C-alpha positions as CSV (number, residue, x, y, z in Angstrom):
1,X,-20.2,2.8,57.9
2,X,-17.3,3.3,55.5
3,X,-18.7,6.5,54.1
4,X,-19.3,7.8,57.7
5,X,-15.8,7.1,58.6
6,X,-14.4,8.8,55.3
7,X,-16.6,11.8,56.0
8,X,-15.1,12.1,59.7
9,X,-11.7,11.4,58.6
10,X,-12.0,14.2,55.6
11,X,-13.3,16.6,58.4
12,X,-10.7,16.0,60.7
13,X,-8.0,16.5,58.0
14,X,-9.7,20.0,57.4
15,X,-9.7,21.0,61.1
16,X,-6.3,19.7,61.9
17,X,-4.0,22.6,62.3
18,X,-0.8,21.0,61.2
19,X,-0.3,17.4,59.8
20,X,2.7,15.3,60.8
21,X,4.4,12.9,58.3
22,X,6.3,10.4,60.3
23,X,9.2,8.8,58.0
24,X,12.6,7.6,58.1
25,X,15.8,9.9,58.6
26,X,17.3,12.2,56.1
27,X,20.3,11.1,54.4
28,X,22.3,11.7,51.0
29,X,20.7,15.1,50.8
30,X,17.1,14.2,50.8
31,X,14.7,15.3,53.7
32,X,14.0,11.4,54.1
33,X,16.2,8.8,52.1
34,X,13.5,6.1,52.6
35,X,12.2,5.1,49.0
36,X,8.9,4.6,50.5
37,X,8.6,7.9,52.6
38,X,9.9,10.2,49.8
39,X,6.8,10.0,47.4
40,X,4.4,10.4,50.4
41,X,6.5,13.6,51.2
42,X,6.5,14.8,47.6
43,X,2.8,14.2,47.5
44,X,2.1,16.5,50.4
45,X,4.3,19.0,49.0
46,X,2.7,19.0,45.5
47,X,-0.7,19.5,47.0
48,X,0.8,22.4,49.2
49,X,-0.3,21.0,52.3
50,X,1.8,22.2,55.6
51,X,3.2,19.6,57.6
52,X,5.8,18.7,59.9
53,X,8.3,15.7,59.5
54,X,9.2,13.3,62.3
55,X,11.9,10.8,62.2
56,X,11.2,7.0,63.3
57,X,14.4,5.0,64.0
58,X,13.4,2.5,66.5
59,X,11.4,-0.1,64.0
60,X,13.6,0.4,61.1
61,X,12.0,-2.7,59.3
62,X,8.2,-1.7,60.2
63,X,6.0,-1.8,57.4
64,X,3.7,1.1,58.8
65,X,6.3,3.6,57.8
66,X,5.6,6.1,56.6
67,X,2.3,7.3,58.4
68,X,0.5,10.5,58.5
69,X,-1.1,12.0,61.5
70,X,-3.8,14.6,61.4
71,X,-5.8,15.6,64.5
72,X,-7.1,11.8,65.7
73,X,-6.6,10.2,62.5
74,X,-3.6,8.3,61.3
75,X,-3.0,7.0,57.6
76,X,-0.5,4.2,57.8
77,X,1.7,2.9,54.8
78,X,0.4,-0.8,55.3
79,X,-3.3,0.1,55.4
80,X,-5.6,0.7,52.5
81,X,-2.9,0.5,49.8
82,X,-0.5,3.0,51.4
83,X,-0.7,6.5,52.6
84,X,-1.3,8.2,49.1
85,X,-4.3,5.7,48.6
86,X,-5.8,6.2,51.6
87,X,-5.9,10.0,51.4
88,X,-7.5,9.6,47.9
89,X,-10.1,7.0,48.8
90,X,-11.1,9.0,51.9
91,X,-11.8,12.1,49.6
92,X,-9.0,13.9,51.6
93,X,-6.6,14.7,49.0
94,X,-6.6,13.5,45.4
95,X,-4.2,15.3,43.0
96,X,-5.7,13.0,40.1
97,X,-9.2,14.5,40.4
98,X,-7.9,17.7,38.7
99,X,-7.4,15.7,35.4
100,X,-10.8,14.9,34.2
101,X,-9.8,14.9,30.8
102,X,-7.0,12.5,31.2
103,X,-7.8,8.7,30.7
104,X,-7.7,6.7,34.0
105,X,-6.2,3.9,32.1
106,X,-3.2,6.0,31.1
107,X,-2.5,7.0,34.6
108,X,-2.9,3.5,36.0
109,X,-0.5,1.9,33.4
110,X,1.9,4.5,34.1
111,X,1.7,4.1,37.6
112,X,1.9,0.2,37.3
113,X,5.3,0.7,35.6
114,X,6.5,2.8,38.6
115,X,5.2,0.8,41.3
116,X,6.5,-2.5,39.8
117,X,9.1,-2.5,37.3
118,X,11.0,0.5,38.6
119,X,10.2,-0.2,42.4
120,X,11.6,-3.8,41.8
121,X,14.7,-2.5,40.1
122,X,15.3,-0.2,43.0
123,X,14.7,-3.0,45.6
124,X,17.2,-5.2,43.7
125,X,20.0,-2.6,43.8
126,X,19.5,-1.4,47.4
127,X,19.5,-4.8,49.0
128,X,21.2,-7.2,46.5
129,X,23.7,-5.3,44.2
130,X,25.1,-2.8,46.6
131,X,27.4,-3.5,49.3
132,X,24.9,-2.8,52.2
133,X,26.3,0.6,53.2
134,X,23.3,2.6,51.7
135,X,20.7,0.4,53.5
136,X,22.8,0.6,56.6
137,X,22.6,4.3,56.6
138,X,19.0,4.6,55.9
139,X,17.6,1.7,58.0
140,X,20.1,0.4,60.6
141,X,22.7,2.9,61.6
142,X,20.7,3.6,65.0
143,X,20.6,-0.1,66.0
144,X,23.7,-2.1,67.3
145,X,25.9,-3.7,65.0
146,X,24.8,-7.4,65.2
147,X,20.9,-6.5,65.1
148,X,21.5,-4.2,62.2
149,X,23.7,-7.0,60.3
150,X,21.0,-9.6,60.8
151,X,18.0,-7.4,59.8
152,X,19.9,-6.5,56.7
153,X,20.5,-10.1,55.9
154,X,17.1,-11.1,56.5
155,X,15.7,-8.0,54.4
156,X,17.9,-9.3,51.6
157,X,16.6,-12.7,51.7
158,X,13.0,-11.3,51.7
159,X,13.8,-9.2,48.5
160,X,15.5,-12.3,46.8
161,X,12.2,-14.2,47.5
162,X,10.0,-11.5,46.3
163,X,11.8,-11.0,43.1
164,X,12.0,-15.0,42.7
165,X,15.8,-14.9,42.4
166,X,17.7,-18.1,43.3
167,X,21.5,-19.2,42.7
168,X,20.4,-20.9,39.4
169,X,18.7,-17.7,37.9
170,X,20.4,-14.7,39.5
171,X,22.1,-13.5,36.1
172,X,18.6,-14.1,34.1
173,X,16.7,-12.3,36.8
174,X,19.0,-9.5,36.9
175,X,18.8,-9.0,33.1
176,X,15.0,-9.3,33.3
177,X,14.9,-6.6,36.1
178,X,17.0,-4.3,34.0
179,X,15.2,-4.6,30.8
180,X,11.9,-3.8,32.4
181,X,13.5,-0.8,34.1
182,X,15.0,0.5,30.8
183,X,11.6,0.0,29.0
184,X,9.7,1.9,32.0
185,X,12.2,5.0,31.7
186,X,11.8,4.8,27.9
187,X,8.1,5.1,28.2
188,X,8.2,7.8,30.9
189,X,10.5,9.9,28.8
190,X,8.0,9.6,25.9
191,X,5.2,10.5,28.0
192,X,6.9,13.4,29.9
193,X,8.3,14.9,26.5
194,X,8.9,18.5,27.3
195,X,6.1,19.1,29.8
196,X,6.8,19.8,33.4
197,X,4.5,17.0,34.7
198,X,3.5,13.6,33.2
199,X,-0.1,14.5,32.7
200,X,-1.2,18.0,31.6
201,X,0.2,20.7,33.5
202,X,-0.4,19.8,36.9
203,X,0.9,16.9,39.2
204,X,-0.7,13.5,40.0
205,X,0.1,10.7,42.4
206,X,2.4,9.1,39.6
207,X,4.5,12.3,39.6
208,X,5.0,11.9,43.3
209,X,5.8,8.2,42.9
210,X,8.4,8.5,39.8
211,X,10.1,11.7,41.4
212,X,10.6,9.8,44.6
213,X,12.2,6.9,42.8
214,X,14.1,9.1,40.6
215,X,15.5,11.3,43.6
216,X,16.6,8.3,45.4
217,X,18.4,6.8,42.3
218,X,20.3,10.0,41.2
219,X,21.2,11.1,45.0
220,X,21.7,7.7,46.8
221,X,22.7,5.2,44.4
222,X,26.5,5.1,43.6
223,X,28.1,6.1,40.3
224,X,28.2,2.3,39.4
225,X,24.8,1.7,39.5
226,X,23.1,0.4,36.4
227,X,19.7,1.8,37.1
228,X,21.3,5.3,37.7
229,X,23.3,4.9,34.5
230,X,20.0,3.9,32.5
231,X,17.9,6.9,34.1
232,X,20.7,9.4,33.2
233,X,20.5,8.7,29.5
234,X,17.0,10.3,29.5
235,X,18.1,14.1,29.9
236,X,14.1,15.2,30.1
237,X,13.7,12.8,33.2
238,X,16.9,14.2,34.7
239,X,15.8,17.8,34.0
240,X,12.3,16.7,35.5
241,X,13.8,15.6,38.7
242,X,16.3,18.8,39.0
243,X,13.4,21.0,38.3
244,X,11.1,19.5,41.0
245,X,13.7,19.1,43.6
246,X,14.2,22.7,43.5
247,X,10.6,23.5,43.5
248,X,9.6,20.9,46.4
249,X,12.5,20.1,48.5
250,X,14.3,23.6,48.6
251,X,11.6,26.2,47.9
252,X,8.9,24.3,49.7
253,X,11.0,23.7,52.7
254,X,12.0,27.2,53.1
255,X,8.3,28.3,52.7
256,X,7.1,26.3,55.6
257,X,4.9,23.6,53.6
258,X,7.3,20.8,55.2
259,X,9.6,21.5,58.1
260,X,12.8,19.8,58.5
261,X,12.8,16.3,60.0
262,X,13.0,16.2,63.8
263,X,15.4,13.3,64.9
264,X,14.4,13.6,68.4
265,X,10.8,13.0,67.8
266,X,8.9,10.0,69.1
267,X,10.2,6.8,67.4
268,X,7.1,4.9,67.5
269,X,3.4,5.7,66.4
270,X,1.7,8.1,68.8
271,X,-1.6,7.2,67.6
272,X,-2.0,3.4,66.6
273,X,-5.1,2.4,64.9
274,X,-6.8,-0.9,65.6
275,X,-7.1,-3.4,62.8
276,X,-8.8,-2.0,59.9
277,X,-9.6,1.2,61.6
278,X,-7.6,4.5,61.1
279,X,-10.0,6.9,62.5
280,X,-10.1,7.8,66.2
281,X,-13.5,9.8,67.1
282,X,-12.2,11.2,70.3
283,X,-8.8,12.7,71.4
284,X,-7.0,11.0,74.4
285,X,-6.8,12.4,77.7
286,X,-3.3,13.5,78.7
287,X,-3.1,10.7,81.5
288,X,-3.8,8.1,78.7
289,X,-1.2,9.7,76.2
290,X,1.4,9.4,78.9
291,X,0.5,5.8,79.7
292,X,0.7,5.0,76.0
293,X,3.9,6.6,75.7
294,X,5.4,4.3,78.6
295,X,3.9,1.1,76.8
296,X,5.7,2.1,73.7
297,X,9.0,2.9,75.4
298,X,8.5,-0.9,77.0
299,X,8.0,-2.3,73.6
300,X,10.8,-0.7,72.2
301,X,12.8,-2.4,74.8
302,X,11.3,-5.7,74.1
303,X,11.9,-5.3,70.2
304,X,15.6,-4.7,71.0
305,X,15.8,-7.7,73.4
306,X,14.1,-10.0,71.2
307,X,16.4,-9.0,68.3
308,X,19.5,-9.6,70.4
309,X,18.3,-12.9,71.4
310,X,17.6,-13.6,67.7
311,X,21.1,-12.7,66.9
312,X,22.4,-15.0,69.6
313,X,20.4,-17.9,68.2
314,X,21.2,-17.3,64.8
315,X,25.0,-17.3,65.4
316,X,24.6,-20.3,67.6
317,X,23.0,-22.2,65.0
318,X,25.4,-21.1,62.1
319,X,28.4,-22.2,64.4
320,X,30.1,-19.0,64.5
321,X,29.7,-18.0,60.8
322,X,31.8,-14.9,60.1
323,X,30.3,-11.8,58.2
324,X,31.8,-12.7,55.0
325,X,29.6,-16.0,55.1
326,X,26.5,-13.8,56.2
327,X,27.1,-11.6,53.0
328,X,27.1,-14.7,50.8
329,X,23.6,-15.8,52.1
330,X,25.5,-18.5,54.3
331,X,24.8,-20.9,51.5
332,X,21.3,-21.2,52.5
333,X,19.7,-19.5,49.6
334,X,16.5,-21.0,48.2
335,X,17.8,-24.6,47.6
336,X,14.0,-26.1,47.5
């Protein structure tokens, strides 16, 4: 069954005239400022796949973003390890297969550093260290202020839980996070040397993941960022970023490999896969698509209404706590 589904998805990829990457909006000079969406965009461009970029703004905290639509298939971020892993596992698009002489263990270990140590450090700076303006511009600027404020506060708490940060160990955890990030940059700099890519002379998924991370760090984080300053100490990594930024974000865009983001596009998934299934064997009739769009519009209204109710309930429970108290986590941090 799995092989049949994979074959059907691979066939759909081949016949689809144009693929669509649904991501979060552009910002800071990047075609998408979302740290999760950017590596997927870069992976597609490294593979020289023509695609359109559509922007999703209605569900800023949705974990299915980014996702790629091709024909009647959808590859969601929250399924099968993410979009890139989905494309690899389904034998649709695997840049790593071009490196038979490279040890898979080397690729996996390098990828693990980027996906854990560097990803954790970026999450820490974006949601815990900075003043919230960067995250607001990326995720919440299209939402009403109270909803955006509460969603930001909730995400900050979630990140602290994920990184196991409490009031008692905050300084120790910060030091640990930055030490791991520095060690990861050292290892990546040594691995890269004076090459164009991390492995041999062509890209892998690790190149896309690291490049997405580094582009965000250098373009979105402030000059005071510890992570940015640590990355800038490695001249070859900075040169790597600048070289591929020109190749993949400027030249590729002008050549039509990835069109400019469309902010007026549908803000919700137009093709939603059922649980555990990403392939749709039959196209929907026009009437059915129209009904589906109506349901998604209605869902958007319910989402905003539910969030507003949540804000009102939260504010009533907090007894009118002001925004400065929210920024200090309302004194409710992790006292277990």
